[in-house]
C-alpha positions as a printed NumPy array, in Angstrom:
array([[-50.84 , -16.045, -28.718],
       [-47.708, -16.262, -30.066],
       [-48.514, -16.551, -33.919],
       [-45.64 , -18.503, -34.032],
       [-46.37 , -20.797, -31.888],
       [-49.747, -21.416, -33.156],
       [-47.665, -22.074, -36.594],
       [-46.059, -24.613, -34.954],
       [-46.943, -28.633, -35.673],
       [-47.554, -29.97 , -32.243],
       [-44.957, -33.298, -31.639],
       [-46.449, -36.521, -31.467],
       [-45.245, -37.727, -28.154],
       [-42.892, -40.995, -29.082],
       [-40.294, -38.542, -30.798],
       [-39.582, -36.537, -27.648],
       [-36.008, -36.716, -26.635],
       [-34.812, -36.309, -23.545],
       [-31.09 , -34.654, -23.403],
       [-29.969, -37.99 , -22.32 ],
       [-31.693, -39.894, -25.27 ],
       [-30.352, -36.735, -27.606],
       [-26.434, -36.414, -25.797],
       [-26.305, -40.473, -26.307],
       [-27.339, -40.175, -30.387],
       [-24.968, -37.078, -31.095],
       [-22.423, -39.556, -28.935],
       [-23.218, -42.206, -31.022],
       [-23.192, -40.246, -34.335],
       [-19.954, -38.945, -33.077],
       [-18.513, -42.298, -32.662],
       [-19.961, -44.234, -35.613],
       [-19.226, -41.184, -38.148],
       [-15.224, -40.035, -36.839],
       [-14.256, -42.828, -34.854],
       [-10.633, -43.222, -33.753],
       [ -8.236, -40.2  , -35.173],
       [ -5.164, -38.67 , -35.598],
       [ -6.005, -34.604, -34.653],
       [ -2.7  , -32.022, -34.528],
       [ -2.951, -29.188, -32.522],
       [ -0.987, -27.194, -30.198],
       [ -1.541, -27.83 , -25.919],
       [ -3.079, -25.426, -24.107],
       [ -4.51 , -25.37 , -20.446],
       [ -2.905, -28.159, -19.502],
       [ -3.61 , -29.835, -15.809],
       [ -2.166, -33.287, -14.108],
       [ -4.632, -34.789, -11.596],
       [ -2.915, -37.199,  -8.677],
       [ -5.205, -39.388, -10.248],
       [ -2.115, -39.659, -12.911],
       [ -5.018, -38.252, -15.922],
       [ -4.407, -35.26 , -18.064],
       [ -7.017, -33.291, -19.521],
       [ -5.566, -30.263, -21.594],
       [ -6.744, -28.472, -24.217],
       [ -5.981, -28.657, -28.25 ],
       [ -6.136, -25.576, -30.402],
       [ -4.614, -23.629, -33.218],
       [ -5.831, -20.582, -35.09 ],
       [ -9.205, -20.927, -35.79 ],
       [-10.766, -23.84 , -33.54 ],
       [-10.337, -25.873, -29.765],
       [-10.74 , -29.867, -28.344],
       [-11.327, -31.314, -25.076],
       [ -9.39 , -33.365, -24.469],
       [ -8.608, -36.479, -21.768],
       [ -5.499, -38.996, -21.207],
       [ -6.004, -40.936, -18.703],
       [ -3.604, -42.87 , -16.392],
       [ -3.519, -46.186, -17.813],
       [ -2.982, -44.789, -21.329],
       [ -0.428, -41.715, -20.161],
       [  2.13 , -44.587, -18.862],
       [  2.774, -45.491, -22.31 ],
       [  3.131, -41.899, -23.537],
       [  6.418, -40.955, -24.256],
       [  5.931, -37.229, -25.402],
       [  6.302, -34.507, -23.087],
       [  2.962, -33.004, -22.174],
       [  3.052, -29.26 , -21.696],
       [  1.807, -26.374, -22.26 ],
       [  2.683, -24.405, -25.849],
       [  3.787, -27.924, -27.536],
       [  2.119, -28.717, -30.693],
       [  1.844, -32.343, -30.715],
       [ -0.28 , -34.894, -32.673],
       [ -3.032, -36.866, -30.778],
       [ -4.365, -39.913, -31.636],
       [ -7.897, -41.421, -29.758],
       [-11.338, -41.591, -30.038],
       [-13.863, -38.285, -30.385],
       [-16.38 , -38.928, -28.012],
       [-19.092, -36.705, -25.569],
       [-18.823, -35.837, -22.411],
       [-22.675, -36.524, -21.325],
       [-22.539, -34.959, -18.103],
       [-21.674, -31.496, -19.775],
       [-22.458, -32.153, -23.269],
       [-19.68 , -31.768, -24.486],
       [-17.659, -33.667, -27.121],
       [-13.858, -34.659, -26.502],
       [-11.646, -36.725, -27.494],
       [-10.127, -39.809, -25.683],
       [ -6.545, -40.035, -26.316],
       [ -4.683, -43.036, -26.819],
       [ -1.245, -41.828, -27.526],
       [  0.725, -38.643, -27.938],
       [  3.705, -38.081, -30.371],
       [  5.354, -34.798, -30.542],
       [  4.625, -32.68 , -34.067],
       [  7.187, -29.571, -33.465],
       [  7.062, -26.804, -30.103],
       [  3.73 , -24.466, -30.689],
       [  4.421, -20.413, -31.605],
       [  4.295, -19.394, -28.049],
       [  7.181, -21.906, -26.964],
       [  9.042, -20.739, -29.895],
       [  9.274, -17.179, -28.676],
       [  9.829, -18.02 , -24.873],
       [ 13.049, -19.898, -26.582],
       [ 13.85 , -17.808, -28.876],
       [ 13.761, -14.511, -26.017],
       [ 15.417, -16.782, -23.713],
       [ 18.383, -17.188, -25.681],
       [ 19.152, -13.43 , -27.177],
       [ 18.24 , -12.147, -23.56 ],
       [ 21.432, -14.89 , -22.163],
       [ 23.359, -13.523, -24.081],
       [ 22.975,  -9.892, -23.246],
       [ 23.625, -10.912, -19.918],
       [ 19.924, -10.178, -18.25 ],
       [ 20.475, -14.288, -16.726],
       [ 23.873, -14.235, -15.134],
       [ 24.587, -14.991, -11.837],
       [ 27.186, -11.994, -11.155],
       [ 24.415,  -9.883, -11.957],
       [ 22.09 , -11.056,  -9.566],
       [ 21.427,  -9.185,  -5.938],
       [ 21.32 , -11.062,  -2.587],
       [ 17.766, -10.948,  -0.737],
       [ 17.578,  -9.233,   2.667],
       [ 17.49 , -11.631,   5.192],
       [ 15.124,  -9.787,   7.101],
       [ 13.633,  -7.413,   4.867],
       [ 11.455,  -4.09 ,   6.563],
       [ 10.174,  -3.145,   3.63 ],
       [  8.563,  -4.771,   0.842],
       [  6.422,  -3.957,  -2.413],
       [  4.365,  -6.509,  -4.182],
       [  3.583,  -5.922,  -8.122],
       [  0.457,  -7.996,  -8.756],
       [ -3.889,  -8.091,  -8.98 ],
       [ -4.938,  -6.784,  -6.205],
       [ -7.633,  -8.95 ,  -6.081],
       [ -5.674, -12.579,  -7.029],
       [ -5.927, -15.039,  -4.494],
       [ -2.217, -14.969,  -5.033],
       [ -1.892, -11.786,  -3.371],
       [ -4.489, -12.933,  -0.239],
       [ -1.916, -15.514,   0.172],
       [  1.248, -14.001,   0.609],
       [ -0.718, -11.468,   3.056],
       [ -2.091, -13.569,   5.497],
       [  1.86 , -15.626,   5.377],
       [  3.058, -12.532,   5.543],
       [  0.836, -11.287,   8.89 ],
       [  1.448, -14.712,  10.465],
       [  4.79 , -15.019,  10.449],
       [  6.36 , -10.609,   9.795],
       [  3.699,  -8.776,  11.807],
       [  6.645,  -6.247,  12.068],
       [  6.804,  -6.36 ,   8.057],
       [  5.868,  -2.826,   6.306],
       [  4.183,  -4.11 ,   2.957],
       [  3.541,  -2.041,  -0.603],
       [  0.729,  -3.087,  -2.985],
       [  1.351,  -2.219,  -6.968],
       [ -1.578,  -2.731,  -8.408],
       [ -1.317,  -4.222, -12.571],
       [ -2.854,  -6.424, -13.951],
       [ -0.964,  -9.994, -14.46 ],
       [ -2.587, -10.905, -17.348],
       [ -4.211,  -9.641, -21.38 ],
       [ -3.244,  -7.307, -23.574],
       [ -0.945,  -4.576, -22.244],
       [ -0.126,  -6.118, -18.752],
       [  3.987,  -6.658, -19.448],
       [  3.541,  -2.829, -19.862],
       [  1.402,  -2.021, -16.282],
       [  4.462,  -4.4  , -14.631],
       [  6.671,  -2.432, -16.042],
       [  5.861,   0.302, -15.46 ],
       [  5.558,  -0.495, -11.644],
       [  8.941,  -2.192, -11.309],
       [ 10.51 ,   0.997, -12.785],
       [  8.128,   3.362, -10.112],
       [  9.238,   1.562,  -7.164],
       [ 12.761,   2.146,  -7.99 ],
       [ 12.421,   5.345,  -8.892],
       [ 10.928,   6.884,  -5.911],
       [ 12.212,   3.927,  -3.105],
       [ 13.349,   6.39 ,  -0.292],
       [ 11.421,   9.811,  -2.363],
       [  8.156,   9.916,  -2.218],
       [  7.78 ,   6.526,  -0.99 ],
       [  9.292,   4.968,   1.825],
       [ 12.776,   2.866,   1.52 ],
       [ 11.783,  -0.025,  -0.311],
       [ 13.878,  -4.037,   0.249],
       [ 12.696,  -5.949,  -2.135],
       [ 10.017,  -6.087,  -5.033],
       [  8.436,  -9.687,  -5.23 ],
       [  6.866,  -9.941,  -8.259],
       [  3.673, -12.549,  -8.101],
       [  0.535, -14.129,  -9.566],
       [ -1.024, -17.467,  -9.398],
       [ -1.212, -20.04 , -11.596],
       [ -2.819, -20.576, -14.9  ],
       [ -1.741, -21.263, -19.122],
       [  1.021, -20.411, -20.922],
       [ -1.354, -17.584, -22.782],
       [ -2.091, -16.458, -18.463],
       [  1.375, -16.377, -17.578],
       [  2.801, -14.619, -20.948],
       [  2.791, -11.118, -19.682],
       [  5.906, -12.412, -17.589],
       [  7.719, -13.708, -20.518],
       [  7.916, -10.549, -22.323],
       [ 11.43 ,  -8.377, -22.808],
       [  9.557,  -5.312, -21.346],
       [  9.153,  -7.322, -17.856],
       [ 12.687,  -8.314, -18.222],
       [ 14.318,  -5.631, -19.189],
       [ 12.532,  -3.929, -16.433],
       [ 13.451,  -6.565, -12.971],
       [ 17.243,  -6.255, -14.663],
       [ 17.424,  -2.813, -15.008],
       [ 16.104,  -2.289, -10.785],
       [ 18.402,  -1.487,  -7.938],
       [ 16.346,  -3.118,  -5.913],
       [ 16.267,  -7.001,  -5.57 ],
       [ 13.405,  -8.896,  -7.004],
       [ 12.002, -11.863,  -6.109],
       [  9.549, -13.457,  -9.143],
       [  6.66 , -16.158,  -7.955],
       [  4.997, -16.602, -10.912],
       [  2.324, -19.651, -11.64 ],
       [  2.86 , -23.045,  -9.733],
       [  6.651, -24.693,  -9.048],
       [  6.187, -26.45 , -12.787],
       [  6.073, -23.095, -14.726],
       [  9.064, -21.115, -15.771],
       [  8.922, -17.689, -17.083],
       [ 11.48 , -15.1  , -18.783],
       [ 10.676, -12.781, -15.373],
       [ 12.061, -16.076, -13.707],
       [ 15.343, -16.103, -15.085],
       [ 15.809, -12.881, -14.679],
       [ 14.753, -11.706, -11.339],
       [ 17.476, -12.303,  -8.709],
       [ 15.624, -14.916,  -7.114],
       [ 13.061, -17.009,  -8.002],
       [ 10.134, -18.676,  -5.925],
       [  8.241, -21.371,  -6.803],
       [  4.628, -20.074,  -5.743],
       [  3.626, -16.619,  -4.498],
       [  3.956, -18.436,  -0.971],
       [  6.707, -19.953,  -1.131],
       [  7.873, -16.551,  -1.901],
       [  6.237, -15.009,   1.323],
       [  8.031, -17.862,   3.321],
       [ 11.153, -16.343,   1.317],
       [ 10.881, -12.838,   3.379],
       [  9.483, -13.414,   6.334],
       [ 11.326, -16.665,   8.37 ],
       [  8.772, -17.512,  10.988],
       [  9.427, -15.989,  14.8  ],
       [  9.353, -19.293,  16.161],
       [ 12.555, -19.941,  13.9  ],
       [ 14.354, -17.17 ,  14.901],
       [ 13.58 , -17.541,  18.727],
       [ 15.756, -20.928,  18.062],
       [ 18.258, -19.696,  16.458],
       [ 18.813, -16.874,  19.515],
       [ 17.872, -19.678,  21.919],
       [ 20.998, -22.159,  20.033],
       [ 23.705, -19.026,  19.391],
       [ 22.984, -18.35 ,  23.173],
       [ 23.425, -21.63 ,  24.206],
       [ 26.667, -21.923,  22.192],
       [ 27.719, -19.445,  23.666],
       [ 27.071, -20.508,  27.211],
       [ 29.379, -24.144,  26.379],
       [ 32.227, -21.661,  25.19 ],
       [ 31.721, -19.435,  28.192],
       [ 31.752, -22.786,  30.266],
       [ 35.002, -23.742,  28.987],
       [ 36.852, -20.566,  29.047],
       [ 36.345, -20.906,  33.03 ],
       [ 37.71 , -24.018,  33.265],
       [ 40.592, -23.871,  31.69 ],
       [ 41.033, -20.195,  33.379],
       [ 40.062, -22.53 ,  36.161],
       [ 43.243, -25.24 ,  35.178],
       [ 45.306, -22.798,  34.586],
       [ 44.729, -20.916,  37.997],
       [ 45.368, -24.6  ,  39.829],
       [ 48.665, -24.943,  38.095],
       [ 49.644, -21.296,  38.464],
       [ 48.281, -21.856,  42.836],
       [ 50.742, -25.049,  42.777],
       [ 53.625, -23.304,  41.549],
       [ 53.415, -20.575,  43.786],
       [ 53.144, -22.5  ,  47.121],
       [ 56.085, -24.703,  46.154],
       [ 58.05 , -21.171,  45.693],
       [ 56.543, -19.077,  49.059],
       [ 53.322, -18.934,  47.96 ],
       [ 51.78 , -16.374,  50.274],
       [ 54.372, -13.441,  50.606],
       [ 54.372, -13.669,  46.428],
       [ 50.779, -13.358,  46.064],
       [ 50.038, -10.953,  49.129],
       [ 50.421,  -7.524,  47.109],
       [ 47.963,  -9.001,  44.301],
       [ 45.552, -10.213,  47.435],
       [ 45.796,  -6.251,  48.728],
       [ 45.578,  -5.233,  45.02 ],
       [ 42.452,  -7.901,  44.536],
       [ 40.844,  -6.23 ,  47.595],
       [ 41.595,  -2.601,  46.652],
       [ 40.132,  -3.461,  43.267],
       [ 36.979,  -5.483,  44.283],
       [ 36.437,  -2.146,  47.08 ],
       [ 36.583,   0.315,  44.088],
       [ 34.682,  -2.2  ,  41.829],
       [ 31.807,  -2.248,  44.728],
       [ 32.052,   1.936,  45.249],
       [ 32.008,   2.114,  41.265],
       [ 28.804,  -0.271,  40.715],
       [ 26.727,   1.166,  44.237],
       [ 28.178,   5.025,  42.444],
       [ 27.01 ,   3.855,  38.873],
       [ 22.976,   2.168,  40.676],
       [ 22.745,   5.099,  42.717],
       [ 23.219,   7.757,  39.567],
       [ 20.848,   4.755,  37.468],
       [ 18.244,   4.981,  39.744],
       [ 18.209,   9.035,  40.193],
       [ 17.712,   9.613,  36.46 ],
       [ 15.549,   6.63 ,  36.443],
       [ 13.251,   8.776,  39.129],
       [ 14.318,  11.745,  36.599],
       [ 12.375,  10.495,  34.313],
       [  9.791,   9.093,  36.465],
       [  9.228,  12.331,  37.593],
       [  9.186,  14.468,  33.975],
       [  7.142,  11.676,  32.315],
       [  4.519,  12.088,  35.541],
       [  4.836,  15.817,  34.596],
       [  3.379,  15.429,  30.929],
       [  0.877,  13.109,  32.075],
       [ -2.414,  14.457,  29.389],
       [ -4.318,  14.284,  32.145],
       [ -2.505,  16.955,  34.559],
       [ -1.623,  18.685,  31.586],
       [ -5.163,  19.424,  30.453],
       [ -5.793,  20.483,  34.255],
       [ -3.174,  23.143,  34.312],
       [ -4.843,  24.451,  30.543],
       [ -8.323,  24.088,  32.504],
       [ -7.237,  26.168,  35.147],
       [ -4.928,  28.768,  32.688],
       [ -7.984,  28.754,  30.697],
       [-10.407,  29.644,  33.406],
       [ -8.548,  32.481,  34.945],
       [ -8.197,  33.806,  30.842],
       [-11.35 ,  33.624,  30.257],
       [-12.457,  35.331,  33.804],
       [ -9.865,  38.518,  32.669],
       [-11.206,  38.676,  29.101],
       [-14.354,  38.896,  30.613],
       [-13.235,  41.755,  33.097],
       [-12.092,  43.754,  30.433],
       [-14.691,  43.385,  28.11 ],
       [-17.06 ,  44.739,  30.901],
       [-15.014,  47.401,  31.488],
       [-14.516,  48.387,  28.003],
       [-18.425,  48.255,  27.773],
       [-17.985,  50.13 ,  31.406],
       [-16.063,  52.888,  29.31 ],
       [-17.906,  52.928,  25.759],
       [-21.312,  53.236,  28.053],
       [-19.526,  56.382,  29.348],
       [-17.792,  57.605,  26.48 ],
       [-21.807,  57.936,  25.182],
       [-23.656,  59.291,  27.504],
       [-20.651,  62.376,  27.762],
       [-20.976,  62.548,  23.89 ],
       [-24.687,  62.75 ,  23.759],
       [-25.104,  65.796,  26.443],
       [-22.617,  67.621,  24.127],
       [-24.181,  66.824,  20.856],
       [-27.3  ,  68.164,  22.444],
       [-25.319,  71.472,  23.611],
       [-23.256,  72.046,  20.637],
       [-25.724,  70.732,  17.609],
       [-27.217,  71.95 ,  15.775],
       [-30.847,  71.109,  17.781],
       [-29.726,  73.368,  20.646],
       [-29.341,  77.001,  18.339],
       [-32.873,  75.792,  16.366],
       [-34.189,  75.839,  20.664],
       [-32.962,  79.722,  20.534],
       [-35.056,  80.949,  17.603],
       [-32.483,  80.427,  14.896],
       [-32.456,  78.588,  11.509],
       [-30.621,  76.91 ,   8.921],
       [-30.734,  77.528,   5.342],
       [-29.615,  74.744,   3.005],
       [-29.819,  75.598,  -1.379],
       [-31.413,  72.829,  -3.518],
       [-28.028,  70.383,  -3.272],
       [-28.298,  70.179,   0.522],
       [-24.714,  72.853,   1.359],
       [-25.771,  74.929,   3.483],
       [-25.967,  79.357,   3.083],
       [-23.692,  81.324,   5.274],
       [-24.01 ,  84.889,   2.994],
       [-27.465,  86.203,   0.609],
       [-24.278,  86.316,  -2.266],
       [-24.5  ,  82.731,  -2.295],
       [-27.639,  82.191,  -3.908],
       [-28.461,  83.95 ,  -7.255],
       [-32.518,  84.347,  -8.761],
       [-34.271,  81.707,  -9.298],
       [-32.56 ,  79.649,  -6.426],
       [-34.16 ,  76.889,  -4.7  ],
       [-33.776,  76.899,  -1.36 ],
       [-34.845,  75.339,   1.747],
       [-34.945,  76.655,   5.484],
       [-35.748,  74.82 ,   8.742],
       [-36.614,  75.866,  11.844],
       [-37.494,  74.254,  15.285],
       [-40.358,  72.91 ,  14.116],
       [-40.833,  71.957,  10.601],
       [-39.071,  73.708,   8.029],
       [-40.074,  75.687,   4.176],
       [-38.564,  75.691,   0.878],
       [-38.579,  79.14 ,  -1.661],
       [-37.079,  80.258,  -4.621],
       [-35.445,  83.422,  -4.265],
       [-37.52 ,  86.152,  -6.861],
       [-35.247,  89.204,  -5.011],
       [-31.766,  90.192,  -2.87 ],
       [-32.398,  92.736,  -0.609],
       [-29.901,  95.48 ,  -0.036],
       [-28.84 ,  94.206,   3.654],
       [-28.484,  90.714,   2.188],
       [-31.28 ,  88.516,   2.816],
       [-33.097,  87.137,   0.047],
       [-36.811,  87.604,  -0.649],
       [-39.592,  84.983,  -1.51 ]])
């Protein structure tokens, strides 16, 4: 048994609260003990619902407070409500019972100066604008029909998936390269800037030629998007020789990257639509162009017919038959020449097409494989024949060498009664003078061998045991 559990006093049934009862008592204590107050802080995580209600967080260096501004009160608020703004909020401290979270029901808002992030944003914006980084003259045109696009974004973000879905549907021909980076948190701005510089440097080198770069991220608070407000990212975009589209956050979100880029897209999905005109729209444009050409041709034909009729009437009035006769003959000759030329050209084109068909037929993989199989079979049979012949020649040569060895080898000498004497190192002794007293020797006979030591050397030069 748990010692501490055993020491805990039993709880009287009338003093045990449910979660709802306890939460209501906390709510009553907050509303009664604090009530209506003014609170100053910086707005963060602001969102406005379609209902007209505003939800945001007031924070300072040490804490944060959840706030709700309902539509009925919001219509009387004149001060702006946006992330990064420093405000003074007036309202009631209460508890949102469903979550057990204390919050402030805001009744009124008044500006208290901009927040630190917003001040940094405005200061950097002014400085870079003075340097000309936002100049319209420095911006490049975005290709209408790009072939290869590099997207600098998080590989796990929903923004990337939305863009890929749109691009696959609208422009399946488009080549897409993804530079995976972090888009939030400390150091993310350096990853983004390095990715842009790498794409610019390697385009056409280790990478394909890239037409457009897209820097993308989904929505978030001012803090979440802050890496796109850093100077290093702005300068990387400005220095990039490839056109850059900034697609960061939602339509209401503006970053330094948006001002520096060659084009700002309100959302990542909008950037994908800008990159890839819909195929149906392109086809419709082509049809309209064709229709305009057809109308222009029709108008030209009508004008030429009128001019021809006018000329014909004039010629009829001035012996038209005599004047037109040489032209008619020339026209007949031209028609005949054109017919001959067309026939010759068609024959040549048909012949060329037939040649191409025959060449294509001769290069069919199945026929090529069949031809290679026949050649391989012939080579296999030829190789087998050569191996057999080589083995037969080798066997005959081995047999001949074996016979010669039996005839000329040392064994035949032994069969005739000769012996072979070697010293202790195995060297053949050909003369008795090669041995000295005390040397060991070995004599081999037809069958067996004997070993001995030189005791003396006879006058005939033969060693004696």
